[in-house]
Residue frames relative to the residue before (quaternion, step in Angstrom):
aa qw qx qy qz dx dy dz
M 1.0000 0.0000 0.0000 0.0000 0.00 0.00 0.00
D 0.6004 0.5692 -0.3303 0.4544 3.55 1.13 -1.04
D 0.6553 0.5283 -0.3068 0.4443 3.61 0.85 -0.91
F 0.5960 0.5564 -0.3010 0.4946 3.61 1.15 -0.88
I 0.6740 0.4908 -0.2715 0.4808 3.57 0.72 -1.09
L 0.6834 0.4815 -0.2856 0.4685 3.64 0.79 -0.97
L 0.6017 0.5444 -0.3255 0.4854 3.62 1.07 -0.61
L 0.6998 0.4637 -0.2638 0.4751 3.51 0.86 -0.88
K 0.6668 0.4798 -0.3029 0.4831 3.55 1.02 -0.75
K 0.6214 0.5568 -0.3358 0.4372 3.53 1.05 -0.72
N 0.7260 0.3965 -0.1780 0.5330 3.55 1.23 -0.74
N 0.4949 -0.6995 0.4114 0.3107 3.65 1.27 0.32
I 0.3821 0.7031 -0.5203 0.2981 3.60 1.05 0.64
N 0.1025 -0.8168 0.5674 0.0226 3.40 -0.93 1.09
T 0.7394 0.2770 -0.1751 0.5881 3.49 1.48 -0.01
I 0.1627 -0.7602 0.6258 0.0635 3.55 -0.94 0.87
V 0.1004 -0.7793 0.6173 0.0408 3.56 -0.66 1.05
D 0.2084 -0.7978 0.5570 0.0989 3.59 -0.32 1.30
V 0.1329 -0.8384 0.5284 0.0102 3.53 -0.55 1.31
R 0.3566 0.7365 -0.4823 0.3127 3.46 1.39 0.33
S 0.4329 -0.6588 0.5176 0.3329 3.71 -0.75 0.70
T 0.7790 0.1307 -0.0982 0.6054 3.50 0.94 -0.75
P 0.2218 -0.8515 0.4634 0.1044 3.58 -0.06 1.32
Y 0.5471 0.5707 -0.4361 0.4298 3.57 0.63 1.05
S 0.2098 -0.7990 0.5502 0.1221 3.57 -1.15 0.58
K 0.4415 -0.6724 0.5378 0.2523 3.57 -0.96 0.91
F 0.7669 0.4246 -0.1857 0.4439 3.51 0.89 -0.77
A 0.7888 0.1442 -0.0534 0.5952 3.61 1.09 -0.61
S 0.1853 -0.8492 0.4833 0.1047 3.62 0.26 1.14
R 0.5504 0.6375 -0.3708 0.3913 3.53 1.31 -0.48
Y 0.6627 0.4649 -0.2566 0.5282 3.50 1.47 -0.37
N 0.3557 0.6944 -0.5134 0.3574 3.58 1.21 0.41
R 0.6823 -0.5537 0.2773 0.3886 3.57 -0.92 0.92
E 0.7377 0.4104 -0.2842 0.4546 3.66 0.45 -1.20
I 0.6516 0.5046 -0.3448 0.4493 3.68 0.80 -0.95
L 0.7052 0.4911 -0.2765 0.4302 3.60 0.88 -0.88
K 0.5636 0.5867 -0.3109 0.4913 3.56 1.25 -0.72
H 0.6844 0.4975 -0.2551 0.4680 3.46 0.83 -1.17
Y 0.7024 0.4783 -0.2588 0.4591 3.58 0.76 -1.05
L 0.6326 0.4942 -0.3232 0.5012 3.65 0.98 -0.71
K 0.6484 0.5240 -0.3248 0.4467 3.61 0.84 -0.91
K 0.6226 0.5186 -0.3335 0.4819 3.62 1.01 -0.85
N 0.7302 0.4198 -0.2079 0.4974 3.63 1.14 -0.60
K 0.4858 -0.7084 0.3954 0.3253 3.55 1.34 0.28
I 0.5081 0.5649 -0.4600 0.4595 3.48 1.10 0.95
C 0.3929 -0.7313 0.5115 0.2217 3.54 -0.86 1.03
Y 0.1408 -0.7691 0.6141 0.1076 3.59 -1.04 0.76
I 0.0011 0.7820 -0.6230 0.0192 3.54 -0.91 1.00
F 0.2791 -0.7520 0.5740 0.1649 3.52 -0.77 1.06
M 0.0630 0.7865 -0.6114 0.0597 3.64 -0.89 1.10
G 0.2798 0.7609 -0.5420 0.2214 3.65 1.11 0.44
D 0.6144 0.5518 -0.3712 0.4246 3.62 1.10 -0.42
L 0.7174 0.4338 -0.1882 0.5116 3.48 1.23 -0.55
L 0.8163 0.2038 -0.0586 0.5373 3.53 0.96 -1.00
G 0.3901 0.7180 -0.4791 0.3206 3.55 1.24 0.21
A 0.4158 -0.7206 0.5097 0.2191 3.58 -1.31 0.24
R 0.6399 0.5453 -0.3714 0.3940 3.58 0.97 0.15
Y 0.1050 0.8066 -0.5691 0.1205 3.58 -0.55 1.16
E 0.3014 -0.7575 0.5588 0.1519 3.47 -1.25 0.64
D 0.5012 0.6745 -0.3966 0.3695 3.49 1.28 -0.33
R 0.4504 -0.7466 0.4334 0.2277 3.52 -0.49 1.29
S 0.6034 0.5621 -0.3586 0.4374 3.63 1.15 -0.57
L 0.7070 0.4227 -0.2702 0.4985 3.71 1.26 -0.39
L 0.6188 0.5806 -0.3236 0.4186 3.61 1.23 0.16
F 0.4486 -0.5684 0.5964 0.3465 3.59 -1.28 0.24
D 0.6939 -0.5042 0.3188 0.4034 3.55 -1.24 0.39
D 0.6561 0.4951 -0.3110 0.4772 3.67 1.19 -0.48
G 0.6374 -0.5783 0.3337 0.3847 3.57 1.17 0.08
K 0.5439 0.6199 -0.3673 0.4301 3.57 1.37 -0.08
V 0.5778 -0.6305 0.4209 0.3024 3.50 -1.03 1.00
N 0.2594 -0.7734 0.5644 0.1268 3.66 -0.78 0.96
F 0.3614 -0.7799 0.4691 0.2029 3.60 -0.07 1.38
K 0.6447 0.5302 -0.3427 0.4310 3.64 0.83 -0.71
K 0.6482 0.4893 -0.3096 0.4946 3.58 1.01 -0.78
V 0.6563 0.5092 -0.3203 0.4554 3.64 1.03 -0.78
Q 0.6081 0.5592 -0.3468 0.4442 3.65 1.07 -0.59
E 0.6685 0.5180 -0.2799 0.4543 3.51 1.13 -0.53
I 0.6557 0.5540 -0.3466 0.3782 3.70 1.06 -0.47
K 0.6773 -0.5385 0.3423 0.3663 3.51 -1.14 0.78
S 0.6821 0.4902 -0.3427 0.4207 3.67 0.69 -0.82
F 0.6625 0.5049 -0.3193 0.4519 3.55 1.00 -0.77
Q 0.6247 0.5090 -0.3156 0.5010 3.57 1.14 -0.84
D 0.6518 0.4983 -0.3557 0.4475 3.66 0.90 -0.69
G 0.5868 0.5323 -0.3722 0.4835 3.71 1.13 -0.60
I 0.6650 0.5338 -0.3048 0.4241 3.59 0.80 -0.96
T 0.6632 0.5115 -0.2832 0.4673 3.50 1.11 -0.95
R 0.6304 0.5277 -0.3295 0.4643 3.55 1.18 -0.64
L 0.6240 0.5194 -0.3141 0.4922 3.52 1.12 -0.83
D 0.6273 0.5647 -0.3094 0.4381 3.57 0.94 -0.84
K 0.6624 0.4925 -0.2648 0.4985 3.51 0.97 -1.08
G 0.6246 0.5457 -0.3255 0.4540 3.64 0.95 -0.77
I 0.6609 0.5063 -0.2876 0.4734 3.50 0.91 -1.06
I 0.6772 0.5000 -0.2947 0.4523 3.58 0.88 -0.92
K 0.6707 0.4713 -0.3244 0.4720 3.59 1.10 -0.62
G 0.6270 -0.5827 0.3514 0.3792 3.48 1.20 0.03
Y 0.4432 0.6627 -0.4940 0.3469 3.70 1.16 0.23
N 0.3176 -0.6837 0.6220 0.2116 3.48 -1.24 0.71
I 0.0474 -0.8621 0.5037 -0.0293 3.57 -0.05 1.18
S 0.1182 -0.7445 0.6559 0.0386 3.49 -1.06 0.99
L 0.3188 -0.7208 0.5898 0.1759 3.56 -0.99 0.91
M 0.0806 -0.8031 0.5879 0.0539 3.57 -0.84 0.94
C 0.0273 0.7433 -0.6679 0.0262 3.54 -1.13 0.75
S 0.7378 -0.4737 0.3093 0.3682 3.57 -1.36 -0.12
E 0.6769 0.4964 -0.2821 0.4646 3.45 1.13 -0.68
K 0.3865 -0.7285 0.5076 0.2495 3.52 -0.89 1.01
E 0.6890 0.4394 -0.2411 0.5235 3.60 1.12 -0.67
A 0.4121 -0.7474 0.4712 0.2226 3.61 -0.37 1.22
F 0.6446 0.5653 -0.3129 0.4086 3.49 1.01 -0.91
D 0.7121 0.4203 -0.2315 0.5125 3.63 1.28 -0.53
C 0.6489 0.5398 -0.2649 0.4661 3.57 1.33 0.15
H 0.5726 -0.5736 0.4506 0.3743 3.57 -1.18 0.60
R 0.4906 0.6471 -0.4541 0.3664 3.68 1.06 -0.32
F 0.6906 0.4657 -0.2366 0.5002 3.45 1.00 -0.93
G 0.8292 0.3439 -0.1551 0.4124 3.56 0.52 -1.27
L 0.7304 0.3557 -0.2497 0.5269 3.50 1.23 -0.26
I 0.7687 0.3770 -0.2035 0.4750 3.61 0.57 -1.16
S 0.7373 0.4400 -0.2447 0.4504 3.53 0.53 -1.26
E 0.5780 0.5640 -0.3606 0.4667 3.61 1.06 -0.72
F 0.6791 0.4738 -0.2755 0.4883 3.62 0.81 -1.02
L 0.6917 0.4744 -0.3098 0.4478 3.67 0.73 -0.83
T 0.6531 0.4865 -0.3269 0.4796 3.58 1.00 -0.72
K 0.5957 0.5177 -0.3752 0.4862 3.71 0.93 -0.67
N 0.7555 0.4044 -0.1932 0.4779 3.62 1.02 -0.69
S 0.5769 -0.6660 0.3014 0.3643 3.50 1.34 0.84
I 0.4978 0.5854 -0.5025 0.3961 3.63 0.90 0.78
D 0.3571 -0.7256 0.5376 0.2386 3.61 -0.72 0.99
V 0.0723 -0.7955 0.6012 -0.0219 3.50 -0.98 1.07
N 0.1083 -0.7715 0.6267 -0.0198 3.44 -0.94 1.25
H 0.2430 -0.7498 0.5935 0.1630 3.51 -1.09 0.72
I 0.3596 -0.7287 0.5677 0.1318 3.56 -0.96 1.21
Y 0.0552 0.7478 -0.6611 0.0256 3.49 -0.87 1.09
P 0.7209 -0.4887 0.2412 0.4281 3.66 -1.06 0.57
N 0.8313 0.1995 -0.1091 0.5072 3.54 0.99 -0.75
K 0.7863 0.2066 -0.1089 0.5720 3.60 1.28 0.21
I 0.3091 -0.6716 0.6328 0.2303 3.52 -1.42 0.24
V 0.0512 -0.7966 0.6012 0.0367 3.60 -0.89 0.93
S 0.4090 -0.7298 0.4875 0.2499 3.55 -0.76 1.00
Q 0.5900 -0.5555 0.4206 0.4079 3.58 -1.26 0.31
K 0.5981 0.5333 -0.3837 0.4589 3.58 1.11 -0.49
I 0.6031 0.5458 -0.3561 0.4599 3.69 0.89 -0.52
L 0.7102 0.4395 -0.2746 0.4766 3.50 0.90 -1.03
E 0.6139 0.5486 -0.3610 0.4380 3.58 1.12 -0.50
Q 0.5819 0.5383 -0.3457 0.5021 3.58 1.27 -0.52
Q 0.6754 0.4779 -0.3065 0.4706 3.58 1.02 -0.79
L 0.5673 0.5756 -0.3449 0.4773 3.60 1.26 -0.63
L 0.6730 0.4956 -0.2973 0.4616 3.61 0.84 -0.95
K 0.6526 0.4912 -0.3155 0.4831 3.57 1.04 -0.78
K 0.6312 0.5426 -0.3524 0.4278 3.63 0.88 -0.88
Y 0.8061 0.2759 -0.1323 0.5065 3.61 0.74 -0.92
N 0.2382 0.8117 -0.5120 0.1492 3.70 1.19 0.21
K 0.7281 0.4683 -0.2729 0.4197 3.57 0.72 -0.97
K 0.7167 0.3961 -0.2816 0.5001 3.53 1.14 -0.31
L 0.5728 0.5643 -0.3812 0.4563 3.67 1.21 0.10
P 0.5120 -0.6042 0.5278 0.3069 3.58 -1.14 0.77
K 0.1868 -0.7634 0.6083 0.1107 3.50 -1.26 0.64
A 0.5425 -0.6020 0.4807 0.3352 3.49 -1.27 0.76
D 0.1380 0.7535 -0.6366 0.0890 3.47 -1.01 0.79
L 0.7857 -0.2891 0.2330 0.4947 3.69 -1.30 -0.18
F 0.7748 0.3536 -0.1914 0.4879 3.59 0.77 -0.98
N 0.7539 0.3049 -0.1698 0.5566 3.73 1.24 -0.37
Q 0.0951 0.8370 -0.5334 0.0768 3.60 0.60 1.11
M 0.5711 0.5843 -0.3764 0.4367 3.61 1.25 -0.28
I 0.5639 0.5859 -0.4306 0.3915 3.70 1.10 -0.10
T 0.0501 -0.8039 0.5926 -0.0078 3.53 -0.48 1.32
K 0.6707 -0.4889 0.3593 0.4266 3.50 -1.38 0.05
D 0.5936 0.5720 -0.3323 0.4583 3.57 1.25 -0.63
L 0.6005 0.5547 -0.3251 0.4754 3.54 1.11 -0.84
R 0.7069 0.5071 -0.2481 0.4261 3.44 0.82 -1.29
L 0.6710 0.4941 -0.2892 0.4712 3.38 1.06 -0.70
A 0.5806 0.5341 -0.3577 0.4997 3.65 1.06 -0.56
L 0.6738 0.4858 -0.3017 0.4680 3.55 0.78 -0.85
A 0.6393 0.5207 -0.3326 0.4578 3.53 0.97 -0.83
Y 0.6340 0.5130 -0.3288 0.4762 3.60 0.97 -0.89
E 0.6474 0.5268 -0.3166 0.4507 3.69 0.98 -0.70
L 0.6575 0.4825 -0.3162 0.4847 3.53 1.13 -0.81
L 0.6434 0.4974 -0.3455 0.4682 3.58 0.98 -0.70
N 0.5738 0.5972 -0.3444 0.4422 3.56 1.04 -0.78
K 0.7179 0.4398 -0.2239 0.4910 3.55 0.81 -1.04
D 0.6605 0.4740 -0.3390 0.4735 3.57 1.16 -0.27
I 0.7994 0.3336 -0.1752 0.4680 3.56 0.99 -0.69
A 0.5217 0.6963 -0.4015 0.2860 3.55 1.11 -0.55
Y 0.5886 -0.5492 0.4918 0.3318 3.45 -1.42 0.50
N 0.2073 -0.7615 0.5946 0.1534 3.55 -0.98 0.70
S 0.3130 -0.7835 0.5023 0.1894 3.52 -0.53 1.07
I 0.5864 0.5484 -0.3800 0.4593 3.68 1.21 -0.14
T 0.7864 0.3218 -0.1534 0.5045 3.54 0.81 -1.06
K 0.3393 -0.7797 0.4519 0.2697 3.54 1.40 -0.19
S 0.5889 0.5113 -0.3618 0.5108 3.60 1.12 0.87
S 0.4268 -0.6462 0.5629 0.2887 3.42 -1.47 0.18
């Protein structure tokens, strides 16, 4: 926990927004909502739970792919998600240095990247991901995303001139979504 606090302070983070749908850890109880909130407060870092607005676990069939996995594009359209984004925007405007927190250490494998950060970036908000030894921009992770799914993505050629980088990126995000999303049928990610 001390390393976590040092990392936040090193990056001038004064607000943690917890985007876990269920803000508890089976493996590291110190990150359970109440304990984490208390520890952050002692270190003058604000804790805000927004897993109810920006989390990625849904049971509503209208928000799922046919296989039961959560469809991030549909989630981005619902009022609660939009309300969460509005709260983030207001916090940024007020000058808070906000970091989104979830369960996954690797942003690339988390809905922070594929659901929330993707939406924020499309709406002209610069997003950076904090790692223990580096900061990685959303744009760099998007390049990695395109590389990861390169063989599955259509390519522009003489017969497919409408294939743009933006289209390829959107399709790559969808492939990532299907790989990492919570499945409401199996109750797993």
